[in-house]
All heavy atoms as a GROMACS GRO file, in nm:
protein
  616
    1HIS      N    1   4.761  -8.194   2.269
    1HIS     CA    2   4.868  -8.274   2.329
    1HIS      C    3   4.996  -8.241   2.267
    1HIS      O    4   5.097  -8.229   2.338
    1HIS     CB    5   4.829  -8.421   2.323
    1HIS     CG    6   4.733  -8.477   2.413
    1HIS    ND1    7   4.598  -8.426   2.427
    1HIS    CD2    8   4.752  -8.553   2.517
    1HIS    CE1    9   4.546  -8.485   2.523
    1HIS    NE2   10   4.626  -8.572   2.587
    2SER      N   11   4.997  -8.228   2.136
    2SER     CA   12   5.135  -8.203   2.070
    2SER      C   13   5.177  -8.060   2.070
    2SER      O   14   5.291  -8.031   2.024
    2SER     CB   15   5.129  -8.261   1.927
    2SER     OG   16   5.042  -8.185   1.851
    3GLY      N   17   5.075  -7.961   2.108
    3GLY     CA   18   5.124  -7.831   2.093
    3GLY      C   19   5.110  -7.769   1.966
    3GLY      O   20   5.153  -7.644   1.928
    4GLU      N   21   5.060  -7.846   1.860
    4GLU     CA   22   5.048  -7.797   1.718
    4GLU      C   23   4.910  -7.788   1.681
    4GLU      O   24   4.819  -7.868   1.727
    4GLU     CB   25   5.124  -7.891   1.631
    4GLU     CG   26   5.260  -7.909   1.652
    4GLU     CD   27   5.350  -7.816   1.586
    4GLU    OE1   28   5.312  -7.756   1.488
    4GLU    OE2   29   5.469  -7.782   1.632
    5THR      N   30   4.865  -7.678   1.611
    5THR     CA   31   4.724  -7.668   1.559
    5THR      C   32   4.740  -7.644   1.409
    5THR      O   33   4.833  -7.586   1.359
    5THR     CB   34   4.658  -7.559   1.625
    5THR    OG1   35   4.730  -7.431   1.603
    5THR    CG2   36   4.639  -7.575   1.774
    6ALA      N   37   4.636  -7.672   1.341
    6ALA     CA   38   4.633  -7.650   1.202
    6ALA      C   39   4.599  -7.501   1.173
    6ALA      O   40   4.526  -7.446   1.251
    6ALA     CB   41   4.515  -7.735   1.142
    7THR      N   42   4.663  -7.449   1.072
    7THR     CA   43   4.643  -7.310   1.040
    7THR      C   44   4.505  -7.290   0.972
    7THR      O   45   4.478  -7.362   0.869
    7THR     CB   46   4.757  -7.251   0.947
    7THR    OG1   47   4.873  -7.270   1.005
    7THR    CG2   48   4.739  -7.103   0.916
    8PRO      N   49   4.417  -7.198   1.030
    8PRO     CA   50   4.284  -7.173   0.961
    8PRO      C   51   4.299  -7.097   0.839
    8PRO      O   52   4.398  -7.031   0.804
    8PRO     CB   53   4.208  -7.090   1.067
    8PRO     CG   54   4.325  -7.024   1.150
    8PRO     CD   55   4.440  -7.124   1.148
    9SER      N   56   4.204  -7.121   0.741
    9SER     CA   57   4.206  -7.049   0.618
    9SER      C   58   4.200  -6.896   0.646
    9SER      O   59   4.152  -6.851   0.750
    9SER     CB   60   4.095  -7.102   0.524
    9SER     OG   61   3.975  -7.057   0.584
   10ARG      N   62   4.255  -6.809   0.552
   10ARG     CA   63   4.250  -6.673   0.570
   10ARG      C   64   4.117  -6.611   0.599
   10ARG      O   65   4.103  -6.518   0.675
   10ARG     CB   66   4.310  -6.602   0.454
   10ARG     CG   67   4.321  -6.450   0.466
   10ARG     CD   68   4.403  -6.384   0.369
   10ARG     NE   69   4.547  -6.419   0.364
   10ARG     CZ   70   4.643  -6.365   0.442
   10ARG    NH1   71   4.590  -6.269   0.529
   10ARG    NH2   72   4.762  -6.396   0.444
   11GLY      N   73   4.007  -6.659   0.544
   11GLY     CA   74   3.880  -6.609   0.563
   11GLY      C   75   3.799  -6.667   0.680
   11GLY      O   76   3.687  -6.640   0.707
   12ALA      N   77   3.856  -6.764   0.760
   12ALA     CA   78   3.796  -6.835   0.868
   12ALA      C   79   3.749  -6.724   0.983
   12ALA      O   80   3.834  -6.638   1.012
   12ALA     CB   81   3.878  -6.944   0.916
   13ASP      N   82   3.649  -6.760   1.038
   13ASP     CA   83   3.598  -6.678   1.153
   13ASP      C   84   3.673  -6.731   1.279
   13ASP      O   85   3.628  -6.834   1.335
   13ASP     CB   86   3.447  -6.680   1.165
   13ASP     CG   87   3.399  -6.590   1.280
   13ASP    OD1   88   3.475  -6.490   1.311
   13ASP    OD2   89   3.290  -6.612   1.332
   14VAL      N   90   3.781  -6.654   1.326
   14VAL     CA   91   3.864  -6.703   1.428
   14VAL      C   92   3.846  -6.610   1.547
   14VAL      O   93   3.855  -6.489   1.536
   14VAL     CB   94   4.010  -6.698   1.391
   14VAL    CG1   95   4.097  -6.747   1.496
   14VAL    CG2   96   4.027  -6.778   1.272
   15ASP      N   97   3.806  -6.660   1.652
   15ASP     CA   98   3.780  -6.597   1.793
   15ASP      C   99   3.916  -6.555   1.856
   15ASP      O  100   3.933  -6.440   1.897
   15ASP     CB  101   3.690  -6.665   1.880
   15ASP     CG  102   3.554  -6.665   1.842
   15ASP    OD1  103   3.514  -6.580   1.768
   15ASP    OD2  104   3.481  -6.765   1.882
   16PHE      N  105   4.008  -6.653   1.856
   16PHE     CA  106   4.132  -6.629   1.931
   16PHE      C  107   4.251  -6.618   1.832
   16PHE      O  108   4.274  -6.714   1.759
   16PHE     CB  109   4.162  -6.740   2.037
   16PHE     CG  110   4.040  -6.744   2.132
   16PHE    CD1  111   3.951  -6.857   2.130
   16PHE    CD2  112   4.023  -6.647   2.229
   16PHE    CE1  113   3.839  -6.856   2.231
   16PHE    CE2  114   3.920  -6.654   2.327
   16PHE     CZ  115   3.832  -6.760   2.318
   17HIS      N  116   4.328  -6.504   1.839
   17HIS     CA  117   4.447  -6.496   1.761
   17HIS      C  118   4.527  -6.385   1.822
   17HIS      O  119   4.492  -6.311   1.905
   17HIS     CB  120   4.398  -6.473   1.610
   17HIS     CG  121   4.356  -6.336   1.591
   17HIS    ND1  122   4.216  -6.300   1.631
   17HIS    CD2  123   4.391  -6.226   1.535
   17HIS    CE1  124   4.193  -6.183   1.598
   17HIS    NE2  125   4.300  -6.130   1.533
   18PHE      N  126   4.654  -6.369   1.767
   18PHE     CA  127   4.740  -6.263   1.816
   18PHE      C  128   4.739  -6.151   1.723
   18PHE      O  129   4.730  -6.168   1.598
   18PHE     CB  130   4.885  -6.318   1.834
   18PHE     CG  131   4.894  -6.426   1.944
   18PHE    CD1  132   4.895  -6.559   1.902
   18PHE    CD2  133   4.914  -6.400   2.066
   18PHE    CE1  134   4.893  -6.661   2.003
   18PHE    CE2  135   4.921  -6.491   2.164
   18PHE     CZ  136   4.915  -6.628   2.138
   19ILE      N  137   4.760  -6.030   1.784
   19ILE     CA  138   4.780  -5.909   1.702
   19ILE      C  139   4.902  -5.849   1.770
   19ILE      O  140   4.924  -5.844   1.890
   19ILE     CB  141   4.651  -5.814   1.722
   19ILE    CG1  142   4.541  -5.876   1.665
   19ILE    CG2  143   4.690  -5.682   1.658
   19ILE    CD1  144   4.411  -5.804   1.706
   20ALA      N  145   4.991  -5.796   1.686
   20ALA     CA  146   5.110  -5.733   1.732
   20ALA      C  147   5.115  -5.583   1.690
   20ALA      O  148   5.078  -5.555   1.570
   20ALA     CB  149   5.239  -5.801   1.680
   21LEU      N  150   5.148  -5.497   1.782
   21LEU     CA  151   5.167  -5.354   1.750
   21LEU      C  152   5.319  -5.327   1.758
   21LEU      O  153   5.385  -5.361   1.863
   21LEU     CB  154   5.090  -5.265   1.850
   21LEU     CG  155   4.934  -5.280   1.844
   21LEU    CD1  156   4.877  -5.204   1.963
   21LEU    CD2  157   4.881  -5.228   1.717
   22VAL      N  158   5.380  -5.271   1.643
   22VAL     CA  159   5.514  -5.254   1.643
   22VAL      C  160   5.553  -5.123   1.578
   22VAL      O  161   5.476  -5.062   1.507
   22VAL     CB  162   5.581  -5.375   1.548
   22VAL    CG1  163   5.558  -5.504   1.606
   22VAL    CG2  164   5.530  -5.361   1.401
   23ASN      N  165   5.667  -5.068   1.612
   23ASN     CA  166   5.730  -4.952   1.568
   23ASN      C  167   5.824  -4.990   1.447
   23ASN      O  168   5.923  -5.051   1.468
   23ASN     CB  169   5.804  -4.874   1.674
   23ASN     CG  170   5.875  -4.755   1.625
   23ASN    OD1  171   5.869  -4.720   1.507
   23ASN    ND2  172   5.931  -4.677   1.711
   24ARG      N  173   5.772  -4.951   1.330
   24ARG     CA  174   5.852  -4.979   1.215
   24ARG      C  175   5.888  -4.841   1.148
   24ARG      O  176   5.803  -4.775   1.094
   24ARG     CB  177   5.779  -5.066   1.112
   24ARG     CG  178   5.837  -5.092   0.968
   24ARG     CD  179   5.950  -5.180   0.981
   24ARG     NE  180   6.000  -5.200   0.850
   24ARG     CZ  181   6.101  -5.280   0.820
   24ARG    NH1  182   6.159  -5.351   0.913
   24ARG    NH2  183   6.131  -5.292   0.689
   25ASP      N  184   6.012  -4.805   1.152
   25ASP     CA  185   6.058  -4.686   1.088
   25ASP      C  186   5.978  -4.554   1.130
   25ASP      O  187   5.945  -4.472   1.046
   25ASP     CB  188   6.064  -4.698   0.941
   25ASP     CG  189   6.157  -4.799   0.893
   25ASP    OD1  190   6.267  -4.826   0.960
   25ASP    OD2  191   6.128  -4.874   0.790
   26GLY      N  192   5.938  -4.555   1.262
   26GLY     CA  193   5.868  -4.435   1.304
   26GLY      C  194   5.712  -4.437   1.276
   26GLY      O  195   5.642  -4.340   1.294
   27ARG      N  196   5.665  -4.558   1.228
   27ARG     CA  197   5.517  -4.571   1.204
   27ARG      C  198   5.474  -4.695   1.295
   27ARG      O  199   5.532  -4.786   1.313
   27ARG     CB  200   5.489  -4.616   1.070
   27ARG     CG  201   5.541  -4.518   0.965
   27ARG     CD  202   5.488  -4.384   0.981
   27ARG     NE  203   5.340  -4.375   0.957
   27ARG     CZ  204   5.269  -4.264   0.972
   27ARG    NH1  205   5.328  -4.144   1.011
   27ARG    NH2  206   5.140  -4.269   0.965
   28LEU      N  207   5.348  -4.665   1.363
   28LEU     CA  208   5.293  -4.774   1.450
   28LEU      C  209   5.216  -4.863   1.364
   28LEU      O  210   5.112  -4.810   1.300
   28LEU     CB  211   5.205  -4.706   1.554
   28LEU     CG  212   5.134  -4.789   1.648
   28LEU    CD1  213   5.227  -4.884   1.728
   28LEU    CD2  214   5.045  -4.716   1.738
   29LEU      N  215   5.249  -4.991   1.349
   29LEU     CA  216   5.180  -5.083   1.269
   29LEU      C  217   5.106  -5.183   1.348
   29LEU      O  218   5.153  -5.234   1.449
   29LEU     CB  219   5.280  -5.150   1.174
   29LEU     CG  220   5.357  -5.064   1.082
   29LEU    CD1  221   5.459  -5.157   0.991
   29LEU    CD2  222   5.272  -4.977   0.997
   30ASP      N  223   4.984  -5.211   1.299
   30ASP     CA  224   4.888  -5.312   1.360
   30ASP      C  225   4.904  -5.435   1.272
   30ASP      O  226   4.875  -5.436   1.156
   30ASP     CB  227   4.756  -5.263   1.370
   30ASP     CG  228   4.650  -5.359   1.423
   30ASP    OD1  229   4.671  -5.485   1.420
   30ASP    OD2  230   4.540  -5.316   1.467
   31LEU      N  231   4.971  -5.542   1.331
   31LEU     CA  232   4.994  -5.668   1.246
   31LEU      C  233   4.890  -5.769   1.294
   31LEU      O  234   4.904  -5.825   1.405
   31LEU     CB  235   5.130  -5.716   1.267
   31LEU     CG  236   5.248  -5.627   1.234
   31LEU    CD1  237   5.377  -5.690   1.270
   31LEU    CD2  238   5.242  -5.574   1.093
   32ASP      N  239   4.776  -5.772   1.229
   32ASP     CA  240   4.678  -5.869   1.250
   32ASP      C  241   4.661  -5.980   1.138
   32ASP      O  242   4.632  -5.938   1.030
   32ASP     CB  243   4.543  -5.793   1.274
   32ASP     CG  244   4.421  -5.873   1.297
   32ASP    OD1  245   4.426  -6.002   1.287
   32ASP    OD2  246   4.313  -5.818   1.355
   33GLY      N  247   4.683  -6.100   1.171
   33GLY     CA  248   4.682  -6.206   1.074
   33GLY      C  249   4.555  -6.216   0.990
   33GLY      O  250   4.547  -6.272   0.895
   34ARG      N  251   4.442  -6.159   1.049
   34ARG     CA  252   4.310  -6.174   0.984
   34ARG      C  253   4.300  -6.065   0.880
   34ARG      O  254   4.202  -6.064   0.801
   34ARG     CB  255   4.190  -6.149   1.088
   34ARG     CG  256   4.190  -6.270   1.188
   34ARG     CD  257   4.073  -6.262   1.280
   34ARG     NE  258   4.066  -6.133   1.344
   34ARG     CZ  259   3.957  -6.100   1.411
   34ARG    NH1  260   3.862  -6.172   1.436
   34ARG    NH2  261   3.961  -5.977   1.469
   35LYS      N  262   4.387  -5.968   0.866
   35LYS     CA  263   4.371  -5.851   0.778
   35LYS      C  264   4.477  -5.885   0.667
   35LYS      O  265   4.584  -5.948   0.683
   35LYS     CB  266   4.414  -5.723   0.844
   35LYS     CG  267   4.314  -5.684   0.952
   35LYS     CD  268   4.353  -5.566   1.039
   35LYS     CE  269   4.248  -5.543   1.139
   35LYS     NZ  270   4.283  -5.430   1.237
   36PRO      N  271   4.453  -5.847   0.538
   36PRO     CA  272   4.534  -5.866   0.436
   36PRO      C  273   4.677  -5.800   0.428
   36PRO      O  274   4.762  -5.840   0.367
   36PRO     CB  275   4.460  -5.821   0.315
   36PRO     CG  276   4.357  -5.722   0.361
   36PRO     CD  277   4.337  -5.768   0.506
   37ARG      N  278   4.689  -5.707   0.511
   37ARG     CA  279   4.818  -5.618   0.522
   37ARG      C  280   4.833  -5.545   0.655
   37ARG      O  281   4.725  -5.537   0.720
   37ARG     CB  282   4.826  -5.528   0.396
   37ARG     CG  283   4.728  -5.409   0.410
   37ARG     CD  284   4.727  -5.327   0.283
   37ARG     NE  285   4.689  -5.401   0.161
   37ARG     CZ  286   4.561  -5.421   0.129
   37ARG    NH1  287   4.467  -5.381   0.203
   37ARG    NH2  288   4.532  -5.483   0.016
   38PRO      N  289   4.945  -5.497   0.688
   38PRO     CA  290   4.954  -5.425   0.816
   38PRO      C  291   4.868  -5.295   0.798
   38PRO      O  292   4.866  -5.240   0.701
   38PRO     CB  293   5.102  -5.393   0.815
   38PRO     CG  294   5.176  -5.494   0.735
   38PRO     CD  295   5.063  -5.531   0.623
   39LEU      N  296   4.820  -5.255   0.922
   39LEU     CA  297   4.738  -5.130   0.928
   39LEU      C  298   4.829  -5.030   0.980
   39LEU      O  299   4.887  -5.041   1.099
   39LEU     CB  300   4.618  -5.156   1.012
   39LEU     CG  301   4.534  -5.026   1.041
   39LEU    CD1  302   4.481  -4.976   0.904
   39LEU    CD2  303   4.417  -5.062   1.141
   40ASP      N  304   4.852  -4.915   0.915
   40ASP     CA  305   4.938  -4.802   0.972
   40ASP      C  306   4.849  -4.727   1.055
   40ASP      O  307   4.744  -4.656   1.018
   40ASP     CB  308   4.984  -4.714   0.839
   40ASP     CG  309   5.077  -4.615   0.890
   40ASP    OD1  310   5.075  -4.564   1.002
   40ASP    OD2  311   5.169  -4.575   0.809
   41CYS      N  312   4.891  -4.717   1.183
   41CYS     CA  313   4.809  -4.645   1.282
   41CYS      C  314   4.869  -4.510   1.312
   41CYS      O  315   4.821  -4.447   1.418
   41CYS     CB  316   4.798  -4.729   1.416
   41CYS     SG  317   4.710  -4.888   1.393
   42GLY      N  318   4.962  -4.459   1.245
   42GLY     CA  319   5.017  -4.326   1.255
   42GLY      C  320   5.162  -4.325   1.307
   42GLY      O  321   5.222  -4.420   1.321
   43ALA      N  322   5.204  -4.208   1.341
   43ALA     CA  323   5.350  -4.185   1.378
   43ALA      C  324   5.368  -4.227   1.512
   43ALA      O  325   5.272  -4.222   1.600
   43ALA     CB  326   5.383  -4.032   1.356
   44THR      N  327   5.486  -4.276   1.553
   44THR     CA  328   5.528  -4.312   1.672
   44THR      C  329   5.674  -4.298   1.694
   44THR      O  330   5.755  -4.274   1.598
   44THR     CB  331   5.492  -4.456   1.714
   44THR    OG1  332   5.510  -4.473   1.855
   44THR    CG2  333   5.563  -4.565   1.643
   45SER      N  334   5.725  -4.321   1.817
   45SER     CA  335   5.873  -4.311   1.836
   45SER      C  336   5.895  -4.404   1.950
   45SER      O  337   5.810  -4.447   2.022
   45SER     CB  338   5.910  -4.165   1.871
   45SER     OG  339   5.873  -4.121   1.997
   46ASP      N  340   6.040  -4.426   1.976
   46ASP     CA  341   6.063  -4.502   2.094
   46ASP      C  342   6.020  -4.456   2.220
   46ASP      O  343   5.977  -4.519   2.319
   46ASP     CB  344   6.221  -4.527   2.094
   46ASP     CG  345   6.282  -4.619   1.999
   46ASP    OD1  346   6.199  -4.680   1.934
   46ASP    OD2  347   6.397  -4.611   1.963
   47GLN      N  348   6.014  -4.314   2.229
   47GLN     CA  349   5.958  -4.245   2.352
   47GLN      C  350   5.808  -4.250   2.366
   47GLN      O  351   5.764  -4.247   2.486
   47GLN     CB  352   6.019  -4.105   2.352
   47GLN     CG  353   6.162  -4.080   2.365
   47GLN     CD  354   6.237  -4.115   2.238
   47GLN    OE1  355   6.189  -4.104   2.131
   47GLN    NE2  356   6.356  -4.158   2.248
   48THR      N  357   5.734  -4.252   2.252
   48THR     CA  358   5.595  -4.236   2.268
   48THR      C  359   5.530  -4.378   2.232
   48THR      O  360   5.393  -4.384   2.241
   48THR     CB  361   5.536  -4.135   2.179
   48THR    OG1  362   5.570  -4.168   2.033
   48THR    CG2  363   5.599  -4.009   2.210
   49PHE      N  364   5.607  -4.483   2.200
   49PHE     CA  365   5.541  -4.601   2.152
   49PHE      C  366   5.439  -4.660   2.247
   49PHE      O  367   5.324  -4.704   2.197
   49PHE     CB  368   5.642  -4.713   2.119
   49PHE     CG  369   5.585  -4.835   2.075
   49PHE    CD1  370   5.532  -4.859   1.957
   49PHE    CD2  371   5.587  -4.946   2.171
   49PHE    CE1  372   5.489  -4.985   1.919
   49PHE    CE2  373   5.533  -5.063   2.144
   49PHE     CZ  374   5.481  -5.089   2.010
   50LEU      N  375   5.475  -4.670   2.373
   50LEU     CA  376   5.376  -4.736   2.467
   50LEU      C  377   5.246  -4.666   2.476
   50LEU      O  378   5.140  -4.722   2.460
   50LEU     CB  379   5.438  -4.746   2.600
   50LEU     CG  380   5.366  -4.849   2.705
   50LEU    CD1  381   5.351  -4.989   2.642
   50LEU    CD2  382   5.451  -4.856   2.831
   51ASN      N  383   5.247  -4.528   2.482
   51ASN     CA  384   5.123  -4.457   2.491
   51ASN      C  385   5.057  -4.462   2.354
   51ASN      O  386   4.929  -4.468   2.355
   51ASN     CB  387   5.163  -4.314   2.519
   51ASN     CG  388   5.193  -4.292   2.666
   51ASN    OD1  389   5.144  -4.361   2.756
   51ASN    ND2  390   5.277  -4.196   2.705
   52ASP      N  391   5.124  -4.460   2.248
   52ASP     CA  392   5.061  -4.470   2.122
   52ASP      C  393   4.988  -4.608   2.098
   52ASP      O  394   4.877  -4.612   2.045
   52ASP     CB  395   5.163  -4.443   2.002
   52ASP     CG  396   5.223  -4.313   1.999
   52ASP    OD1  397   5.152  -4.209   2.056
   52ASP    OD2  398   5.333  -4.292   1.960
   53ALA      N  399   5.066  -4.716   2.127
   53ALA     CA  400   4.999  -4.841   2.115
   53ALA      C  401   4.874  -4.855   2.220
   53ALA      O  402   4.779  -4.910   2.174
   53ALA     CB  403   5.113  -4.942   2.153
   54ALA      N  404   4.892  -4.811   2.332
   54ALA     CA  405   4.775  -4.811   2.432
   54ALA      C  406   4.658  -4.746   2.376
   54ALA      O  407   4.544  -4.794   2.390
   54ALA     CB  408   4.810  -4.761   2.557
   55LYS      N  409   4.674  -4.626   2.308
   55LYS     CA  410   4.565  -4.555   2.256
   55LYS      C  411   4.494  -4.639   2.137
   55LYS      O  412   4.366  -4.652   2.127
   55LYS     CB  413   4.607  -4.423   2.187
   55LYS     CG  414   4.501  -4.345   2.135
   55LYS     CD  415   4.553  -4.210   2.073
   55LYS     CE  416   4.437  -4.136   2.003
   55LYS     NZ  417   4.495  -4.020   1.922
   56VAL      N  418   4.570  -4.709   2.054
   56VAL     CA  419   4.516  -4.788   1.950
   56VAL      C  420   4.440  -4.900   2.007
   56VAL      O  421   4.316  -4.941   1.970
   56VAL     CB  422   4.634  -4.842   1.863
   56VAL    CG1  423   4.575  -4.953   1.765
   56VAL    CG2  424   4.694  -4.729   1.773
   57VAL      N  425   4.504  -4.976   2.120
   57VAL     CA  426   4.434  -5.082   2.187
   57VAL      C  427   4.303  -5.042   2.233
   57VAL      O  428   4.199  -5.102   2.216
   57VAL     CB  429   4.517  -5.142   2.291
   57VAL    CG1  430   4.437  -5.244   2.384
   57VAL    CG2  431   4.635  -5.220   2.222
   58ARG      N  432   4.286  -4.914   2.302
   58ARG     CA  433   4.164  -4.875   2.360
   58ARG      C  434   4.067  -4.841   2.242
   58ARG      O  435   3.948  -4.891   2.263
   58ARG     CB  436   4.199  -4.736   2.436
   58ARG     CG  437   4.222  -4.763   2.583
   58ARG     CD  438   4.227  -4.632   2.655
   58ARG     NE  439   4.283  -4.523   2.597
   58ARG     CZ  440   4.423  -4.495   2.611
   58ARG    NH1  441   4.494  -4.581   2.675
   58ARG    NH2  442   4.483  -4.399   2.543
   59GLU      N  443   4.107  -4.773   2.148
   59GLU     CA  444   4.006  -4.728   2.052
   59GLU      C  445   3.965  -4.839   1.951
   59GLU      O  446   3.861  -4.850   1.911
   59GLU     CB  447   4.077  -4.613   1.968
   59GLU     CG  448   4.084  -4.489   2.047
   59GLU     CD  449   4.165  -4.378   1.973
   59GLU    OE1  450   4.208  -4.404   1.857
   59GLU    OE2  451   4.173  -4.266   2.030
   60GLN      N  452   4.058  -4.930   1.912
   60GLN     CA  453   4.037  -5.028   1.807
   60GLN      C  454   3.985  -5.166   1.869
   60GLN      O  455   3.927  -5.245   1.788
   60GLN     CB  456   4.165  -5.048   1.719
   60GLN     CG  457   4.198  -4.934   1.648
   60GLN     CD  458   4.100  -4.884   1.549
   60GLN    OE1  459   4.043  -4.947   1.483
   60GLN    NE2  460   4.082  -4.748   1.541
   61TYR      N  461   4.020  -5.189   1.992
   61TYR     CA  462   3.987  -5.329   2.039
   61TYR      C  463   3.898  -5.318   2.177
   61TYR      O  464   3.788  -5.375   2.163
   61TYR     CB  465   4.115  -5.402   2.066
   61TYR     CG  466   4.185  -5.416   1.943
   61TYR    CD1  467   4.295  -5.349   1.908
   61TYR    CD2  468   4.142  -5.513   1.849
   61TYR    CE1  469   4.367  -5.362   1.786
   61TYR    CE2  470   4.219  -5.538   1.730
   61TYR     CZ  471   4.322  -5.457   1.694
   61TYR     OH  472   4.392  -5.478   1.577
   62ILE      N  473   3.941  -5.251   2.276
   62ILE     CA  474   3.870  -5.254   2.398
   62ILE      C  475   3.737  -5.186   2.378
   62ILE      O  476   3.628  -5.227   2.424
   62ILE     CB  477   3.952  -5.187   2.504
   62ILE    CG1  478   4.065  -5.275   2.540
   62ILE    CG2  479   3.863  -5.170   2.631
   62ILE    CD1  480   4.164  -5.228   2.644
   63ASN      N  481   3.728  -5.068   2.318
   63ASN     CA  482   3.601  -4.994   2.304
   63ASN      C  483   3.506  -5.064   2.211
   63ASN      O  484   3.379  -5.034   2.226
   63ASN     CB  485   3.631  -4.853   2.248
   63ASN     CG  486   3.684  -4.763   2.355
   63ASN    OD1  487   3.700  -4.789   2.471
   63ASN    ND2  488   3.755  -4.653   2.314
   64LEU      N  489   3.554  -5.148   2.122
   64LEU     CA  490   3.461  -5.225   2.027
   64LEU      C  491   3.389  -5.336   2.092
   64LEU      O  492   3.286  -5.380   2.059
   64LEU     CB  493   3.533  -5.265   1.910
   64LEU     CG  494   3.595  -5.160   1.818
   64LEU    CD1  495   3.656  -5.216   1.701
   64LEU    CD2  496   3.480  -5.068   1.776
   65ALA      N  497   3.459  -5.391   2.200
   65ALA     CA  498   3.398  -5.502   2.275
   65ALA      C  499   3.439  -5.498   2.425
   65ALA      O  500   3.513  -5.580   2.468
   65ALA     CB  501   3.444  -5.638   2.206
   66PRO      N  502   3.381  -5.396   2.495
   66PRO     CA  503   3.436  -5.384   2.643
   66PRO      C  504   3.410  -5.497   2.735
   66PRO      O  505   3.468  -5.506   2.837
   66PRO     CB  506   3.354  -5.247   2.674
   66PRO     CG  507   3.245  -5.246   2.587
   66PRO     CD  508   3.281  -5.315   2.456
   67ASP      N  509   3.297  -5.574   2.697
   67ASP     CA  510   3.271  -5.687   2.783
   67ASP      C  511   3.325  -5.829   2.739
   67ASP      O  512   3.284  -5.925   2.796
   67ASP     CB  513   3.117  -5.697   2.799
   67ASP     CG  514   3.067  -5.566   2.860
   67ASP    OD1  515   3.132  -5.514   2.949
   67ASP    OD2  516   2.954  -5.525   2.819
   68ASP      N  517   3.412  -5.825   2.650
   68ASP     CA  518   3.473  -5.947   2.597
   68ASP      C  519   3.568  -6.008   2.696
   68ASP      O  520   3.675  -5.956   2.717
   68ASP     CB  521   3.546  -5.911   2.460
   68ASP     CG  522   3.592  -6.054   2.403
   68ASP    OD1  523   3.595  -6.152   2.461
   68ASP    OD2  524   3.654  -6.036   2.291
   69PRO      N  525   3.531  -6.123   2.757
   69PRO     CA  526   3.619  -6.190   2.857
   69PRO      C  527   3.744  -6.253   2.795
   69PRO      O  528   3.829  -6.294   2.870
   69PRO     CB  529   3.525  -6.285   2.923
   69PRO     CG  530   3.438  -6.328   2.813
   69PRO     CD  531   3.408  -6.208   2.733
   70GLY      N  532   3.739  -6.268   2.670
   70GLY     CA  533   3.862  -6.336   2.605
   70GLY      C  534   3.969  -6.236   2.558
   70GLY      O  535   4.066  -6.283   2.480
   71PHE      N  536   3.965  -6.115   2.605
   71PHE     CA  537   4.070  -6.018   2.562
   71PHE      C  538   4.174  -6.003   2.659
   71PHE      O  539   4.162  -5.991   2.779
   71PHE     CB  540   4.001  -5.877   2.537
   71PHE     CG  541   4.089  -5.770   2.484
   71PHE    CD1  542   4.109  -5.761   2.352
   71PHE    CD2  543   4.158  -5.684   2.573
   71PHE    CE1  544   4.192  -5.667   2.287
   71PHE    CE2  545   4.241  -5.591   2.510
   71PHE     CZ  546   4.251  -5.571   2.387
   72ASN      N  547   4.296  -6.016   2.615
   72ASN     CA  548   4.417  -6.003   2.692
   72ASN      C  549   4.519  -5.915   2.624
   72ASN      O  550   4.524  -5.917   2.496
   72ASN     CB  551   4.475  -6.138   2.719
   72ASN     CG  552   4.400  -6.225   2.803
   72ASN    OD1  553   4.386  -6.195   2.924
   72ASN    ND2  554   4.337  -6.327   2.741
   73VAL      N  555   4.613  -5.852   2.703
   73VAL     CA  556   4.703  -5.766   2.638
   73VAL      C  557   4.844  -5.803   2.712
   73VAL      O  558   4.850  -5.834   2.827
   73VAL     CB  559   4.682  -5.618   2.672
   73VAL    CG1  560   4.804  -5.525   2.625
   73VAL    CG2  561   4.563  -5.569   2.609
   74MET      N  562   4.947  -5.805   2.632
   74MET     CA  563   5.074  -5.838   2.694
   74MET      C  564   5.177  -5.731   2.620
   74MET      O  565   5.167  -5.713   2.496
   74MET     CB  566   5.121  -5.977   2.652
   74MET     CG  567   5.268  -6.010   2.706
   74MET     SD  568   5.343  -6.169   2.658
   74MET     CE  569   5.207  -6.264   2.608
   75ALA      N  570   5.268  -5.680   2.702
   75ALA     CA  571   5.370  -5.586   2.643
   75ALA      C  572   5.499  -5.642   2.659
   75ALA      O  573   5.531  -5.687   2.766
   75ALA     CB  574   5.354  -5.444   2.715
   76LEU      N  575   5.572  -5.642   2.552
   76LEU     CA  576   5.712  -5.675   2.556
   76LEU      C  577   5.796  -5.544   2.521
   76LEU      O  578   5.794  -5.492   2.403
   76LEU     CB  579   5.748  -5.791   2.449
   76LEU     CG  580   5.670  -5.919   2.463
   76LEU    CD1  581   5.697  -6.003   2.342
   76LEU    CD2  582   5.707  -5.980   2.596
   77VAL      N  583   5.874  -5.501   2.615
   77VAL     CA  584   5.938  -5.368   2.606
   77VAL      C  585   6.076  -5.380   2.660
   77VAL      O  586   6.114  -5.465   2.732
   77VAL     CB  587   5.858  -5.264   2.675
   77VAL    CG1  588   5.729  -5.239   2.627
   77VAL    CG2  589   5.854  -5.297   2.829
   78ARG      N  590   6.159  -5.296   2.603
   78ARG     CA  591   6.304  -5.288   2.646
   78ARG      C  592   6.304  -5.197   2.781
   78ARG      O  593   6.229  -5.103   2.803
   78ARG     CB  594   6.388  -5.220   2.548
   78ARG     CG  595   6.424  -5.304   2.435
   78ARG     CD  596   6.525  -5.228   2.354
   78ARG     NE  597   6.443  -5.126   2.282
   78ARG     CZ  598   6.486  -5.037   2.196
   78ARG    NH1  599   6.617  -5.037   2.158
   78ARG    NH2  600   6.408  -4.952   2.131
   79GLU      N  601   6.394  -5.239   2.865
   79GLU     CA  602   6.415  -5.160   2.993
   79GLU      C  603   6.503  -5.033   2.944
   79GLU      O  604   6.593  -5.049   2.866
   79GLU     CB  605   6.491  -5.238   3.088
   79GLU     CG  606   6.513  -5.154   3.226
   79GLU     CD  607   6.570  -5.245   3.320
   79GLU    OE1  608   6.605  -5.363   3.304
   79GLU    OE2  609   6.617  -5.183   3.430
   80VAL      N  610   6.459  -4.919   2.990
   80VAL     CA  611   6.534  -4.798   2.952
   80VAL      C  612   6.604  -4.738   3.067
   80VAL      O  613   6.567  -4.766   3.182
   80VAL     CB  614   6.434  -4.690   2.882
   80VAL    CG1  615   6.405  -4.739   2.756
   80VAL    CG2  616   6.319  -4.667   2.965
   0.00000   0.00000   0.00000
């Protein structure tokens, strides 16, 4: 009702959470709150970011659980 939830402990088994893929200084970083630190997924650029991020999503998330009905993807991008 209030729109607020308690933050689970770091080791809690959480089914639903957010993961962000970002370009930080030419490196594609996977920011997953369940991991202790950002995961460096390799080189990227403003021109290749969307394709690089899609490859990580396919390999690291979709291919691991192809029948997971709870998986969603949203892209926030600048208009070029």
